[in-house]
C-alpha positions as CSV (number, residue, x, y, z in Angstrom):
1,M,80.8,-27.9,81.1
2,S,80.5,-31.4,81.0
3,R,77.5,-33.0,82.3
4,F,79.9,-35.2,84.2
5,Y,81.7,-32.6,86.8
6,S,78.9,-30.3,88.5
7,K,79.4,-26.2,88.5
8,G,82.9,-25.2,90.4
9,A,84.4,-28.5,90.0
10,P,88.5,-29.3,90.9
11,V,89.0,-30.9,88.5
12,Y,87.4,-29.2,85.9
13,A,89.1,-26.4,87.6
14,I,92.5,-27.5,87.1
15,V,91.6,-29.1,83.7
16,K,91.1,-25.4,82.9
17,E,94.1,-23.9,84.2
18,K,96.9,-26.1,83.1
19,N,94.8,-26.1,79.6
20,V,95.8,-29.9,79.5
21,E,92.4,-29.9,77.7
22,V,91.7,-31.9,73.8
23,L,89.1,-31.4,71.7
24,R,86.4,-34.8,71.1
25,Q,87.0,-34.8,67.6
26,N,90.8,-34.4,67.7
27,I,90.8,-37.5,69.1
28,K,91.7,-41.1,67.2
29,I,90.2,-44.1,69.0
30,L,91.9,-47.1,68.0
31,E,92.6,-51.3,69.9
32,K,91.4,-51.5,73.5
33,I,95.3,-52.7,75.0
34,G,94.0,-52.8,79.3
35,S,90.9,-53.1,80.9
36,G,91.2,-52.1,85.3
37,A,88.6,-52.1,88.2
38,Y,86.8,-49.4,86.0
39,G,88.3,-48.2,83.2
40,Q,89.6,-49.2,79.3
41,V,92.7,-48.1,78.2
42,Y,92.7,-48.0,74.7
43,K,95.1,-47.4,72.0
44,G,94.9,-43.8,69.8
45,S,95.8,-40.4,68.2
46,V,95.5,-37.5,68.8
47,L,95.4,-34.3,65.8
48,Q,98.2,-31.4,66.8
49,L,98.6,-32.4,70.5
50,N,101.0,-30.0,72.7
51,R,101.4,-28.3,69.4
52,N,103.1,-31.5,67.7
53,Q,101.4,-31.2,63.6
54,G,100.1,-33.8,62.7
55,W,98.6,-37.1,65.0
56,T,100.0,-38.2,68.3
57,T,99.9,-42.3,69.4
58,V,98.9,-42.0,72.6
59,A,97.6,-44.3,75.7
60,I,93.7,-43.3,76.2
61,K,92.1,-44.1,79.0
62,T,88.0,-44.3,79.6
63,I,85.0,-46.4,81.4
64,K,83.1,-49.0,80.8
65,D,80.0,-47.8,82.5
66,V,79.3,-43.8,81.8
67,E,76.1,-44.1,83.6
68,N,77.7,-45.1,87.1
69,P,78.3,-42.0,89.5
70,A,81.1,-43.4,91.4
71,V,83.3,-44.7,88.7
72,I,82.6,-41.5,86.9
73,K,84.3,-39.8,89.7
74,D,86.6,-42.8,90.3
75,L,88.2,-41.6,86.9
76,L,88.7,-38.4,87.6
77,D,89.6,-38.4,90.8
78,E,92.5,-40.7,88.9
79,L,92.8,-37.1,86.6
80,K,93.5,-34.9,89.3
81,V,95.8,-37.2,90.9
82,M,98.4,-37.0,87.4
83,L,97.4,-33.2,86.8
84,E,98.9,-32.8,90.2
85,L,102.2,-34.7,89.2
86,S,105.2,-32.7,87.8
87,P,106.7,-34.8,85.2
88,H,109.3,-38.0,86.2
89,P,111.5,-40.3,83.6
90,N,109.3,-43.1,86.4
91,V,106.3,-42.7,86.0
92,V,103.8,-42.5,83.0
93,S,103.0,-38.4,81.5
94,L,99.7,-36.8,80.9
95,L,99.4,-35.4,78.0
96,G,95.6,-33.8,78.0
97,S,91.9,-34.7,78.9
98,C,88.7,-34.6,77.7
99,T,85.8,-33.4,79.1
100,G,84.0,-30.3,78.3
101,D,81.5,-31.1,76.7
102,D,78.4,-33.9,76.7
103,G,80.8,-37.5,76.1
104,V,82.4,-39.5,78.0
105,P,84.9,-38.9,80.1
106,M,89.4,-39.5,78.7
107,I,92.4,-39.3,80.0
108,I,95.2,-38.8,77.2
109,M,98.3,-40.3,78.1
110,E,102.0,-41.8,76.6
111,Y,102.1,-44.8,74.8
112,L,104.8,-47.2,75.9
113,P,104.5,-49.7,73.2
114,N,105.9,-52.6,75.1
115,G,102.7,-52.7,77.2
116,N,102.4,-53.1,81.1
117,L,105.4,-55.4,83.2
118,Q,103.6,-58.9,84.3
119,D,102.2,-59.5,80.5
120,F,106.3,-58.0,79.3
121,L,108.0,-60.4,82.5
122,R,105.7,-63.7,81.3
123,N,106.5,-64.1,78.0
124,D,109.8,-63.8,78.4
125,R,109.9,-66.6,79.4
126,S,109.7,-68.1,76.2
127,K,113.4,-66.8,75.8
128,Q,114.9,-67.6,79.1
129,K,113.8,-71.4,78.2
130,M,115.3,-71.1,75.1
131,V,118.7,-69.8,76.9
132,Y,119.3,-71.7,79.4
133,G,119.1,-74.8,76.4
134,N,122.2,-73.3,75.0
135,L,124.2,-71.3,76.8
136,H,125.9,-70.0,73.4
137,G,123.2,-68.6,72.3
138,V,122.6,-65.5,70.7
139,S,119.0,-64.3,73.2
140,S,117.0,-60.7,73.3
141,S,115.9,-63.1,77.3
142,L,115.8,-60.6,80.3
143,T,119.5,-60.8,82.4
144,S,119.4,-60.6,86.3
145,R,121.0,-56.5,85.4
146,N,118.1,-56.0,82.8
147,L,115.3,-56.5,86.3
148,M,117.5,-55.4,89.0
149,K,117.3,-52.1,86.7
150,F,113.3,-52.9,86.9
151,A,113.1,-52.9,90.6
152,L,115.4,-49.6,90.2
153,D,113.2,-47.6,87.5
154,I,110.2,-48.5,89.6
155,A,111.6,-47.6,93.3
156,N,112.6,-44.6,91.8
157,G,109.6,-43.6,90.9
158,M,108.2,-44.7,93.9
159,M,110.2,-42.1,96.0
160,F,108.8,-39.3,93.3
161,L,105.3,-40.2,94.6
162,S,105.9,-40.4,98.2
163,S,107.9,-36.8,97.9
164,M,104.8,-35.2,96.9
165,S,102.8,-36.7,99.3
166,I,100.7,-39.8,96.7
167,L,99.6,-42.9,97.3
168,H,99.8,-45.1,95.4
169,R,98.1,-48.6,96.5
170,D,97.9,-50.5,93.7
171,L,101.5,-50.3,92.9
172,A,101.8,-53.9,91.3
173,A,103.6,-55.9,87.9
174,R,100.3,-55.7,86.1
175,N,100.7,-51.3,87.0
176,I,104.4,-50.9,85.6
177,L,104.1,-50.2,82.1
178,V,107.3,-50.7,79.6
179,A,108.8,-47.8,77.3
180,E,110.5,-49.2,74.3
181,D,114.3,-48.8,75.4
182,K,112.6,-51.3,78.9
183,T,112.3,-48.0,81.0
184,C,109.3,-48.6,83.6
185,K,107.0,-46.0,84.4
186,I,104.1,-46.5,86.9
187,S,100.3,-45.8,85.5
188,D,97.1,-46.5,86.9
189,F,96.6,-44.0,89.2
190,G,93.1,-45.0,90.6
191,F,93.3,-46.2,93.8
192,A,96.0,-43.2,94.4
193,K,94.6,-40.7,96.7
194,D,96.3,-37.4,97.5
195,V,98.0,-36.9,100.9
196,I,99.1,-34.3,101.7
197,E,97.8,-33.1,105.0
198,S,97.6,-36.1,106.8
199,H,100.4,-38.6,105.2
200,Q,97.5,-42.0,105.8
201,Y,94.0,-42.8,103.9
202,E,91.4,-44.9,105.7
203,R,89.8,-46.5,103.1
204,K,85.3,-45.5,103.5
205,T,84.3,-47.7,101.3
206,Q,84.4,-52.4,100.3
207,G,84.9,-52.9,97.3
208,R,87.6,-55.1,95.2
209,L,91.0,-55.4,96.6
210,P,94.3,-56.4,96.1
211,V,94.4,-58.5,98.0
212,R,98.0,-59.8,97.6
213,W,99.8,-57.2,97.5
214,M,98.2,-55.4,100.8
215,S,99.4,-55.5,104.0
216,P,98.2,-56.7,107.7
217,E,97.9,-52.9,108.5
218,A,96.1,-52.1,104.9
219,L,93.5,-55.2,105.1
220,Y,92.9,-55.1,108.8
221,D,92.1,-52.0,109.9
222,N,92.1,-49.9,106.7
223,I,94.5,-48.2,107.2
224,F,97.4,-47.0,103.8
225,T,100.6,-45.1,104.2
226,T,103.9,-44.5,101.4
227,Q,104.7,-47.9,103.9
228,S,102.2,-49.8,102.5
229,D,103.3,-49.5,99.3
230,V,106.3,-49.8,100.7
231,W,105.2,-53.4,101.2
232,A,103.7,-53.6,98.1
233,Y,106.7,-53.0,96.4
234,G,108.5,-55.5,98.4
235,V,105.8,-57.9,96.3
236,L,106.6,-56.6,92.9
237,L,110.4,-57.5,93.5
238,W,109.3,-61.1,94.1
239,E,106.7,-60.5,90.7
240,I,109.9,-58.6,89.3
241,V,111.9,-62.5,90.4
242,T,110.0,-64.4,89.6
243,L,109.3,-63.4,85.9
244,G,105.4,-62.3,87.0
245,S,104.3,-64.7,88.8
246,T,101.3,-64.9,90.8
247,P,102.4,-63.8,94.1
248,Y,100.9,-66.3,97.2
249,P,101.4,-68.7,94.2
250,G,98.2,-71.5,95.2
251,M,96.6,-69.7,97.9
252,S,93.2,-68.4,97.8
253,A,93.0,-64.4,99.3
254,K,91.1,-66.0,101.5
255,Q,94.2,-68.3,103.1
256,V,96.9,-65.3,101.6
257,M,94.9,-63.2,104.4
258,E,95.4,-65.6,107.2
259,A,98.6,-66.2,106.6
260,I,100.6,-63.2,106.9
261,T,98.0,-62.4,110.4
262,E,100.4,-65.2,111.6
263,G,103.8,-64.3,110.2
264,Y,103.8,-65.7,107.0
265,R,105.9,-65.0,104.2
266,M,106.4,-65.6,100.8
267,P,109.9,-68.1,101.3
268,Q,113.1,-67.0,99.0
269,P,112.6,-67.7,95.5
270,P,115.8,-70.0,94.6
271,H,117.7,-68.3,92.3
272,C,117.9,-65.4,94.4
273,S,120.3,-63.7,96.5
274,Q,120.2,-63.7,100.2
275,D,120.5,-59.5,99.8
276,M,117.9,-59.5,97.1
277,Y,115.9,-62.0,99.6
278,N,116.7,-59.8,102.5
279,L,115.7,-56.3,100.4
280,M,111.7,-58.2,100.4
281,L,112.2,-58.8,103.4
282,S,112.3,-55.7,104.7
283,C,109.4,-54.6,102.8
284,W,107.3,-57.8,104.8
285,E,108.0,-56.2,108.2
286,D,105.0,-56.3,110.3
287,N,106.0,-52.9,112.1
288,P,105.2,-49.9,109.5
289,S,107.8,-47.6,110.2
290,S,110.0,-50.2,110.1
291,R,110.6,-50.9,106.3
292,P,112.9,-48.7,104.7
293,S,111.5,-46.0,102.7
294,F,111.7,-46.0,98.9
295,K,114.6,-43.5,99.2
296,A,116.3,-46.4,101.2
297,I,115.1,-48.7,98.5
298,T,117.0,-46.9,96.3
299,V,120.1,-46.8,97.3
300,S,120.2,-50.9,98.3
301,L,119.4,-52.0,94.8
302,N,122.4,-49.0,93.3
303,D,124.6,-51.0,95.9
304,L,123.7,-54.6,93.9
305,L,123.7,-53.3,91.0
306,S,127.8,-51.7,91.6
307,R,128.9,-55.5,93.0
308,D,129.7,-57.6,90.3
309,F,127.9,-60.9,90.8
310,E,124.6,-62.2,89.5
311,V,121.4,-60.4,92.5
312,L,119.6,-63.3,90.4
313,T,120.7,-67.0,88.7
314,L,118.4,-67.1,86.4
315,G,119.2,-70.5,85.5
316,K,118.6,-71.8,87.9
317,F,114.4,-70.0,87.9
318,E,111.7,-73.2,89.0
319,E,109.4,-72.6,86.6
320,K,107.5,-75.2,88.2
321,L,107.4,-73.4,91.1
322,Y,104.7,-70.8,89.6
323,E,102.8,-72.4,86.9
324,D,99.8,-70.7,88.7
325,I,100.5,-67.5,87.0
326,D,96.8,-66.7,85.9
327,Q,95.8,-67.2,88.9
328,F,95.3,-64.2,89.6
329,R,92.1,-61.6,89.5
330,L,91.4,-59.0,91.3
331,D,90.1,-60.7,95.0
332,E,87.3,-60.0,97.1
333,K,88.1,-59.0,100.8
334,C,87.1,-62.6,102.1
């Protein structure tokens, strides 16, 4: 048993029960492809994964500080959440884990070549300039329907997670991965909680927080529910519409918190239809019970996709309104 576990630890028992353990000598770690508050993600290969012959390309999440018990627990808690999930087309799949010896614990997941949605959207901006500088040109840039499909994929994934009584608590474009066919999949369950009994989670510890994506009750009362995930989803919609811009552009974390308390909501982007903006606003209702469910959000998005008009007029996208796209960091609570 790994030194990272206490005897009889529940997550270790689940790993054994589900038979997902991978031998460390069967894992090759290649280049680093991402990092978060406590973890690092690498592209890698695993030999004979799930009875496949040869090597399978995967993503491997591990920890930065192997001597920090809190960080180790965070990784194992994330693994526990992923072990409880059945496969879903809009949630990143767990392929295995490596926990059974004295090495650093690892979570082994499917590898998605297009990276995270935030970078994917930002990288599309130069293509958008080419398209709308030459309307008759051929371009691989994203269309309004592409962006709407991203929103629908994520809503479907969140509807599934909420049906499993899982709170994500860090829903944002940086935590959505994009498959080769542009399907979006929810990832990064480092802040996620299984709340099957209470349906809410009260945060007990302070730390780095995704302030720009947090609802008023999460910011000020430390209460997280599916409806606080809905608030974050509304911010993620704004990120999609603005091609990966930083929410609340030009404002500090402290200013964001003060503004939300006073009822401020981000204004309607000029290229965004009223219907799409109304959906965002519904996610940002002060009263959590007034926000739509993820099922209702999927119904609204399917309705918008079925209509024969452009929900987003990307030709009117005003990049100068969102120029501080590199401003974001996980803000300390002020």
